[in-house]
N, C-alpha and C positions, 0 to 999 in steps of 0.2 A: 504493500500500500504506500510505503514511503517513496518507492521508486515511481509510482503513478503520480503522487503529488509533486515530486520534483520534476517529472516530465511535463506536467501541466503548467507548473510555474515557469519552466524554460520556454514553453510554447507561448505563454502570455508575454514574456519578455521580448521574444522575437516579433510577435504580432504588433506590440505597441511601438518598439523602437525601430523595428525593421521597416515600418511604414513611414518613418520620418523622411526618407528621400522622396517619397511620393507626395508628402504633405508640403514640404518646403518648396517654394517656387524656384524654378530654374532661371538662368539668365534670359531675359525677355527678348523675344525675336523682334519686338516692336522697335527696339533701339537700332536695328539694322536698316541700312538704306539700300534699296534694290538698285540694280543697274538702270532700270527704267526710270526710277525717280531721279538718279544722279544725272542722267542724260536728258532730262526734260528740257527741250529747246522750244517750247511753245512760245510763239511771239507774244509780246506784251501789248495788248490792245487797249489797256486801261479800263476794261470792263470787269465787273465783279462776276465771277463764275457762279451759276446757280447752285444752291445747296444740293449735295448728293445724298440720296436716300437709299439705304440698304437695309436688308432684313437679317437680323441676327437672332439666334435662340436665346430666350431669356425666361427664366421661371418666375412666376408671380408668387409662388409658394414652394417652400422646400419639400413639401409632401407630394409635389407633382412629379418628382424624379422617378418614383416607382408607382406607376399607375396600373400595374398588373398583379399577378398572383404571388410574386416573391414575398416571403415573410419579411417583416421589418421589426426593428427594435431589439431589446435585450433577449438573452437566452431564455427559453420558456420552461426549463427544468427547475421547478421550485422544490423547496425543502419542507415547507409547512403544509398542513392540511388545507385543502381548497386553494392552494397557491397563495396563501396569506403572505403579504409582504413582498411578493414577487414583482419586479419591475415590469412596466408595460410600455408599449410603443406610444409615441406621441400622436402619430397620424391616424385619423379615423378611416374606417373602410367597412363596407358590407361584406361579411365573410362568414363561412361556416367551416368548422374544423373537427377532425377526429384524431385524438392522440392516445397512444398507448405508452405506458411508462411504468417505472418501478423504482423502489427505494430499498436500500440494503443497509442494515445496521448490524455490526459484528463487534461484540465485546467479550472476548475470550476470558478475560480475567474475572468478569462477573458472571460468566456462563449465561450470556444473554445474546439473543439474536432476534432480528425483526425483518421479515420479508414482506414487502408491499408491492402489489401489481394491480393494474386496472386499466379501464378505458374511459375516456372523458370526451363528451361532446361539448363544443363551445361555439359561440356565435357572437357577432357584433353588428350593430345597425346604426349608421350615422343619421342624425336628425339635423338637417341643415348642413352648413359648411364646417361647423366646429364642435358640435355636440354629438356624443355617441353613447349609446347604451350597450352593455355587453353582459354575458353570463356564461356559466359553465355548469354542467351536470356530470358528476362521476357516475356514469351509468352502471358500471360493474367494478366492484372493489373486492380484492382478495388479499388478506393479510394473515401471516403466520407468525406467532410469537413463540420463540424457542427459549424455554425456561425449564426448570425442573418440573413445573406443571404447565405444559404447552397449551396454547389456545389458538383458535383460528376463526376467521370470519369470511363469509362470502355473501355479498348482497349489494344493495344500493349504497352509494357514497355521499360525499358532501355536494352542496349546491352553492354557487357563488353568483351574486348579482351586483352589478356596478355601473358606473357612468364616468364619462370623461368629457372635459371641456378644454378646448384649445383656445387660450385667451391671447396668444401672440402668434402671428403667422407672418413670416418674412421670407424673402427669397433664399436666404442662407441658414436660417435658424427658426425654431419655434418652441413655445412653452405651453404646457398643458398641466392641468390638475385632474387627478382621477382618484376614485375610491371605490371600495366594494365591501359587501357584507357576506360572510361565509355562514351559511345556515346549517344547523345540525340535522340533516336529513338522512344520515346513515342509520336507519332504523335497525335496532338490534345490536349496534356497536356500543351504545352507551348503557351505563348502569347508574340509575338514580341521579344523574347529572347530565345536562345538555349544554355543550359548549357553543358559545356564540362569539364570533370574531369579526373584526373589521380592520381596514387599513385606509390610509389617506396619504397621498404623496404628490409632489410637484416634479415634473419630468421636463427635460430639455433635450432637443435634437439640434445638432450643429453639423452642417455639411461643409467640410474643409475643401473638398474638390469633388467633381463627379465620381461617384463610386466609393468615396471615403466619407463616412459619417461617424460622428461621435455622439453618444448618448449618456445621460446621467440622470439620477433620480435620488431624492431624499424625502423621507416621510416617517410615519409612525404606524405601528401595528399593535392592536390590543385584543384581548380576549377575556371572557368572563364565563363562569359556569352557572347555568340556571338550575338551581336545585333548592331543596329545603335546608341544606347546610351552607357552609361558607361559599362565597362566590369566587374566591381565588382570582381576583382581577390581576391582569398582567398587561403591561404596556412598555414598548421599547422603540428605539429608532432603527430604521432600515435605510441603507444606502447602496446604490449600485452605480458603477461607471464602466463604460466599455466602448469598443470600436467595431464598426462594420466595414469590411473590405469587400468590394464587389468588383473583381477584375474584369468580368464580362457579364453579358446580359443574363445568363441562366444560372450563375453560381455566386454565392457569397459566403464569407467566413466571419464569424462573430466571436469576440473574446471579451469576457466581462470579469469584473471583480465585485463580489457581493459581500456586504457586512451587515450583521445584526447586533444591536447593543442594548443592554439594560432590561430586556424582557424577562429572562430567567437567570441571567448572570451578567456581570459587567461586559463580557464579550460572549455573546450567544454563538456567533459563527463568523468566520472569515473564510470565504470560499472562492474558488476559481471556476468559471463556467465557459464552455466552448460549444459552438454549434456550426454545422455545415448546412447550407441552405441551397435548394435547387428549385428551378421553375421552368415551365415550358414556354415562358414568355407571353402566356395568355392569362388563363384564369387559375391554373393549378400551381400549388406550391408544396414543397416537402422539406422538412428540416429534421436533423438529428442533433439533439443537444444533451449535454451532461454537465452536472454540477458536482464538484468534489470539495467538501469542507477541508480546510487546511489548519484551522485553529479554532478555539472556542469550546463552548460546552456541547455543541451539537455532536452526536455520536454517529450520525449516518456516514457510511463509507462512500456512498455515491448515490445520486439520483439520475435517472435516465429518462429522456422524453423523445418519442418519435411522433411527429405530427404531420398529417396531410391536410391541406386546406383548399378551399374553393372560393374564389372571389366572385361575388354576385354583382349584378347590375353592370353598367358600362365599364369597360376597362380600356386602358391606353398603353399598349406595349412600349411605345417610345414617345410618350407625350412631351411635347415641348411647346411652350407658349411663344409664338412668333410675334415679335413686336417690331414695328418700324423704328429704326435708329437713324437720326439725321446727323450726318457728318458735315460740319460747317467748314467751308473753304474761306480762308482769310482773304480780305480784299487786297488786290494788287495796287501798289501805289501808281 
């Protein structure tokens, strides 16, 4: 496991710092003078040349860069029930998805093990240009607890409902706030207490160059037990930061660092997350993601998520807002 964690840390180092040459601007070709410009021998007639109009691609919104089925945003492999505290994409879209995933906890010293697997249906629906509602249903959940007295469960899992609002939209960056409630719908899993949880966060998306995007998020996650006994309230901070690299149209690589603090311990978790994403360039998307805790109280060895998605409504494989740009020619003396 130490080898796996060291490997993921090395991959994250390469992903972040290896992208620097792509992010930093190279010497501008605009400073070069072409032979045609140098040899301009147009006679001076004393007249002012009319302004030249040309069309260049320009995005009115950073979310316009990906108008098709490719997944966006942070890695989707969460560590908590109902994906509590998991970072979410900034851009809204109409989409449905099916994911299969699992979580593994191994504690040999305490003779404890926990295996969790299941299938989750999720969907999102934009309302207007900036508001979005979303939800997920853990349609099938299987878990096996390995202790001196083992226990298992097979049935319905958790349900999450939430909303997102994008309050800043710019050609190169955007800000959004989102939150959700995780409902205790795993009938048969609880005994005399029903956990209710929620999270709230602010997320930012920044496009450094076409195909290179940085995302970050900071928020809070809380939970409480509904029972006749103590409520055991918990609240803590969650932060995520990462980068998306898309070298060509149908493939992207995502690397994230996730942290949770103050909910059950001063450091709940510090984890590395990676994902590979694919798309047919139209409506379909597929991604494979994994999150591995590196430090903190969290005992999970790894969580894995495989997700297939379908974008609904109009899609734009290579959407570019074409705007006329007028290049002014200075008056000749």
